[in-house]
Every structure is written in structure tokens, then in C-alpha cells.
C-alpha positions as CSV (number, residue, x, y, z in Angstrom):
1,M,29.4,45.8,-30.9
2,T,27.4,42.7,-29.5
3,P,24.1,43.7,-28.2
4,V,23.5,42.9,-24.5
5,G,21.5,39.4,-24.2
6,T,23.0,37.7,-27.2
7,A,26.3,35.6,-27.9
8,A,28.7,36.8,-30.0
9,G,28.0,36.2,-33.8
10,T,24.5,35.9,-33.4
11,R,22.1,38.2,-34.8
12,P,19.7,40.4,-32.2
13,G,16.6,38.5,-31.5
14,A,18.2,35.2,-32.0
15,R,18.1,32.7,-29.4
16,P,21.0,33.0,-26.9
17,F,23.2,29.7,-27.4
18,S,22.8,27.6,-24.2
19,R,25.1,24.5,-23.5
20,R,23.3,21.4,-22.5
21,R,23.5,20.4,-18.9
22,P,26.0,17.7,-18.1
23,D,24.4,14.3,-17.5
24,R,23.5,13.6,-14.0
25,V,25.8,11.2,-11.8
26,V,23.4,10.6,-9.0
27,P,20.1,9.6,-9.0
28,D,17.3,12.2,-8.2
29,Q,15.4,9.7,-5.7
30,H,17.0,11.3,-2.8
31,G,14.7,9.4,0.0
32,A,16.6,5.9,-1.3
33,W,19.8,7.3,0.4
34,A,17.8,7.0,3.9
35,F,16.5,3.4,2.6
36,L,19.9,2.1,1.9
37,A,21.5,3.4,5.6
38,L,18.6,1.9,7.7
39,P,19.4,-1.6,7.2
40,V,23.3,-1.2,7.6
41,V,22.7,0.9,11.0
42,L,20.2,-1.7,12.2
43,A,22.7,-4.5,11.7
44,V,25.3,-2.4,13.5
45,T,22.9,-2.0,16.5
46,L,23.6,-6.1,16.7
47,T,27.2,-6.1,15.6
48,G,28.9,-3.2,16.5
49,W,31.8,-2.0,14.5
50,F,33.9,-4.7,12.5
51,P,36.8,-4.1,10.2
52,L,34.8,-5.1,7.0
53,L,32.1,-2.4,7.8
54,P,33.1,0.7,6.2
55,A,34.1,-1.3,2.8
56,A,30.6,-3.4,2.7
57,A,28.9,-0.2,3.7
58,L,30.5,1.6,0.7
59,A,30.0,-1.1,-1.7
60,W,26.2,-1.4,-0.7
61,V,25.6,2.3,-1.2
62,A,27.5,2.9,-4.2
63,A,25.6,0.0,-5.7
64,Y,22.4,1.9,-5.8
65,P,23.6,4.5,-8.2
66,L,25.3,2.2,-10.3
67,S,22.4,-0.1,-10.6
68,W,20.2,2.9,-11.5
69,A,23.0,4.1,-14.1
70,A,23.3,0.2,-15.7
71,T,19.4,0.5,-15.7
72,G,19.0,3.7,-17.5
73,R,21.9,2.8,-20.0
74,L,19.8,-0.6,-20.9
75,T,16.3,1.1,-21.1
76,A,16.4,4.9,-21.4
77,R,15.4,6.6,-24.8
78,R,19.0,8.3,-24.5
79,P,21.3,5.5,-22.9
80,Q,24.4,7.5,-23.5
81,R,23.6,9.8,-20.7
82,F,24.0,7.4,-18.0
83,D,27.7,6.7,-19.4
84,R,29.2,9.3,-16.9
85,A,27.3,7.6,-13.9
86,L,28.5,4.1,-15.0
87,L,32.2,5.4,-15.1
88,A,31.8,7.4,-11.7
89,W,30.5,4.6,-9.7
90,S,31.6,1.1,-11.2
91,P,35.1,1.6,-9.8
92,I,33.6,2.4,-6.3
93,V,31.9,-0.8,-6.0
94,L,34.5,-2.8,-7.5
95,L,37.4,-1.6,-5.2
96,A,34.8,-1.6,-2.0
97,G,33.3,-4.6,-2.8
98,I,36.0,-6.8,-4.1
99,P,37.8,-7.1,-0.7
100,V,34.7,-7.8,1.0
101,L,33.9,-10.6,-1.5
102,V,37.3,-12.3,-1.1
103,A,36.8,-12.2,2.7
104,R,33.4,-13.8,2.2
105,P,33.1,-15.9,-0.6
106,W,29.6,-16.8,0.2
107,L,28.6,-13.5,-0.8
108,V,28.5,-14.7,-4.3
109,W,25.0,-16.5,-3.5
110,V,23.9,-13.0,-2.2
111,L,25.1,-11.2,-5.5
112,L,22.8,-13.8,-7.5
113,A,19.9,-13.0,-5.2
114,Y,20.2,-9.3,-5.8
115,A,20.6,-10.0,-9.5
116,V,17.2,-11.3,-9.5
117,L,15.7,-8.6,-8.0
118,W,17.5,-6.0,-10.2
119,L,16.0,-7.9,-13.2
120,V,12.6,-7.0,-11.4
121,N,13.6,-3.3,-11.3
122,L,14.7,-3.8,-15.0
123,R,11.9,-5.0,-16.2
124,Y,9.5,-2.1,-14.6
125,A,12.0,0.5,-16.0
126,S,11.6,-0.9,-19.6
127,E,7.9,-0.4,-19.2
128,R,8.3,3.1,-17.8
129,R,6.8,1.8,-14.5
130,E,9.8,2.9,-12.1
131,R,7.6,4.4,-9.6
132,S,5.1,1.6,-9.2
133,L,4.3,0.5,-5.8
134,T,5.4,-3.2,-6.7
135,N,9.0,-1.9,-7.8
136,D,9.2,0.3,-4.6
137,L,8.6,-2.6,-2.6
138,V,11.5,-4.6,-4.3
139,L,13.6,-2.0,-3.3
140,V,12.2,-2.5,0.4
141,A,12.8,-6.3,-0.4
142,E,16.5,-5.3,-1.2
143,C,17.3,-3.1,1.7
144,T,15.8,-5.7,4.1
145,L,18.1,-8.3,3.1
146,M,21.0,-6.2,3.6
147,L,20.5,-6.3,7.4
148,P,21.1,-9.8,7.9
149,V,23.9,-10.0,5.3
150,T,25.5,-7.5,7.0
151,V,25.3,-9.0,10.4
152,A,26.8,-12.2,8.5
153,I,29.7,-10.3,7.3
154,G,30.4,-9.1,10.9
155,V,30.3,-12.2,12.6
156,A,30.6,-15.0,10.3
157,R,33.5,-17.1,9.1
158,P,35.0,-17.1,5.8
159,G,33.8,-19.7,3.6
160,W,31.6,-20.8,0.4
161,T,28.6,-22.0,2.4
162,P,26.4,-19.1,3.6
163,P,26.2,-18.6,7.3
164,F,22.3,-19.4,7.8
165,G,23.2,-19.8,11.5
166,V,23.1,-16.1,12.1
167,L,19.3,-16.1,11.3
168,D,18.5,-16.2,15.0
169,E,15.9,-14.7,17.0
170,R,17.9,-11.8,17.6
171,L,17.3,-10.7,14.0
172,V,13.2,-11.0,14.3
173,V,12.7,-7.1,15.7
174,P,15.4,-5.5,13.7
175,V,14.4,-7.1,10.5
176,L,10.7,-6.5,11.2
177,A,11.4,-2.9,11.9
178,C,13.1,-2.2,8.7
179,V,10.2,-4.1,6.6
180,V,7.7,-2.0,8.5
181,A,9.4,1.1,8.3
182,L,10.5,1.2,4.9
183,T,6.9,-0.2,3.7
184,G,5.0,2.2,5.7
185,S,7.3,5.1,4.4
186,V,6.6,3.9,0.9
187,L,2.8,3.7,1.3
188,H,2.6,7.1,3.3
189,V,4.8,9.3,0.9
190,K,3.2,7.8,-2.2
191,S,-0.3,9.0,-0.8
192,L,1.0,12.3,-0.3
193,I,2.7,13.0,-3.6
194,R,2.0,10.8,-6.6
195,E,-1.4,9.2,-5.3
196,R,-2.6,12.3,-3.3
197,R,-5.9,12.2,-5.1
198,N,-6.3,8.5,-4.3
199,A,-8.1,8.2,-1.2
200,R,-7.2,4.4,-1.3
201,F,-3.4,4.9,-0.8
202,A,-4.2,7.3,2.2
203,A,-6.6,4.4,3.8
204,A,-3.8,1.8,3.1
205,S,-0.9,4.1,4.7
206,R,-3.2,4.4,7.9
207,V,-4.2,1.0,8.4
208,F,-0.6,-0.3,7.7
209,A,0.7,2.4,9.9
210,V,-1.7,0.9,12.6
211,A,-0.9,-2.7,11.7
212,G,2.6,-1.7,12.0
213,V,2.6,-1.1,15.7
214,L,0.6,-4.3,16.5
215,T,3.2,-6.2,14.4
216,M,6.1,-4.9,16.5
217,G,4.3,-5.1,19.7
218,L,3.9,-8.9,19.2
219,A,7.5,-9.4,17.9
220,V,8.8,-7.8,20.9
221,A,6.6,-9.7,23.2
222,R,7.5,-12.9,21.7
223,T,11.2,-12.2,21.7
224,G,11.5,-10.7,25.2
225,G,12.3,-7.2,24.1
226,S,11.8,-4.1,25.1
227,L,8.5,-2.0,24.8
228,V,10.6,1.0,23.5
229,A,11.2,-0.7,20.2
230,V,7.7,-0.3,19.5
231,L,7.3,3.6,20.6
232,P,8.6,4.7,17.1
233,F,6.3,3.0,15.4
234,A,3.6,4.5,17.5
235,V,4.7,7.9,16.3
236,L,4.8,6.9,12.6
237,G,1.4,5.8,13.3
238,V,0.5,9.3,14.3
239,R,2.3,10.8,11.4
240,A,0.2,8.6,9.0
241,W,-2.7,10.6,10.1
242,L,-1.5,13.9,11.1
243,V,0.7,14.6,8.0
244,R,-1.8,14.9,5.3
245,G,-3.1,17.5,3.0
246,G,-1.8,19.4,-0.1
247,G,0.5,21.9,2.2
248,W,3.3,19.4,2.8
249,R,6.2,19.8,0.1
250,P,8.4,17.1,-0.4
251,A,11.2,18.3,1.3
252,A,9.3,18.7,4.5
253,I,7.8,15.2,3.9
254,G,11.4,13.8,3.7
255,M,12.6,15.1,6.7
256,V,9.5,13.8,8.7
257,E,10.3,10.5,7.3
258,L,14.1,10.8,8.1
259,A,13.1,11.7,11.7
260,G,11.0,8.6,11.8
261,L,13.6,6.1,10.5
262,L,15.9,7.7,13.2
263,L,13.4,6.9,15.9
264,V,13.3,3.4,14.6
265,V,16.9,2.8,15.0
266,A,16.9,4.5,18.4
267,G,14.2,2.2,19.4
268,V,15.8,-0.9,18.0
269,A,19.3,-0.1,19.5
270,L,17.2,-0.3,22.9
271,V,15.9,-3.3,22.7
């Protein structure tokens, strides 16, 4: 009779057999999903719904875990643990992305730009510095670039020449809103978690939050928009001062950041 707490065929007192957990398919950077959604949603406030939107959005979102898996496959100490993720996300990106690429061939040049940015991510991963501020700011750049790209997919005609004509005054406030909101979130979250003992990060977060309000106010004034777009950044500025201390758990911090990004979308939509 097998004693309780031991596996069949093992002697009493031996360590019970435990199977290794299956390799992850989804990255554990939960806040990145909100970062990915923000530029697409901000773009839709300008374009409205368009036929290529679902495929473009799916390819964009799925490209994040695919790039994470590809980075891990090239730089991790046990690279084979990323094989399941590569197999899971590659067909999704291809099936969603190829129709968009066929309809908008100029996206080839965009893919080249993203490849360069991904090489920066790859370098930081190879140096085990994935959580560095610079690497996070590269993610901000990647997300912000997606905003005009989404607008162009929605309104530009097919062709190989990038539709630079979409880069007009209408994009100023949404693009700045994306940059300021995401950069402010990076600084604020780092000052509460990874850099919570670094007073300079807390100061940088607060200074940037105030500068963000002023920047958005100037942009709205210069483009003739509504000051409603500035109000979310005033709220984020208050958050940079009040959401402080060691009592904030990561989940609560994430919910506050998500609420702030939703306010940014609402403010830009009303410009």
C-alpha cells in the first residue's frame, strides 16, 4: 500500500515526483497589452471603423508575444522553452498580417523600421537588461509609431510609397497624447516597483507628469482643439503625486494606469 504523500513506486520520505510546468505562451508583462491597445484606439478616434482594422489590430497585438518568443529563442539560457509560443503566435501574425500587407504594400517599409527597433530590444535582452528604462522607451516608440500607421492603413490608398500625406495637424494631439501617457506610465510604474528605492525616479515621474500637462495644453492650443484633452493629463499628474509609498500592490498600480489610459482615450476622442 502506497503511503499518503508519496507517488507509487517511490520509497517513503523520498521527494514526490512533480512534472515540469508547461512552457509559457504569453509574456508576463501584463501592462504591455494596454500599451499595445492605446495607439490603435487613438487612431480609430480619427478614422472610425474600416475594413482592414480587425486584421491589422490582431496582427499588431499578436506580433508582441511573437517578438517576445523570438527574442527569448535567440537570447534565453533555455531557448527551447519559447518554441510553443513561436508555434502559437506565428500563424496568427501571418494569417492576420498578410492580407493587410497585400492591401497596403507600403507596410514593407514600416516592417523594416520595426525590425530595427526590435534589434534594439534584442540587444538589451542579450545583455539581460530587458527591464531597463531605455528598452521600455523603445516600446513606447514602437507603440507610438503604430498610431499613424493605423491611420494610414485606414485612409490611404494601396501602393508602395508610404502615405506621408496622412501626417497632418490632426495627428499632433493623439500622437503627443500617446507619447506622454506611455512615457509617464513607464516612469511612474518603475518609480513604484523596480526603482522604488531610487528617489530620482520618483522625482522624474512627477516632473514629467507636470511637463506632460503643459505640453498637451500647448499642443491643444496650437491646433485649436478642446482643452478636454488636457484634463486626463492633469489627473495623471495628480496620480504621480498621490499614488506613492510601499502599500501599492502591482495589481492596484496596473488598474490605476489602465484607468488613466482610458481617460486619455476619452479626452482625445472629444477634441
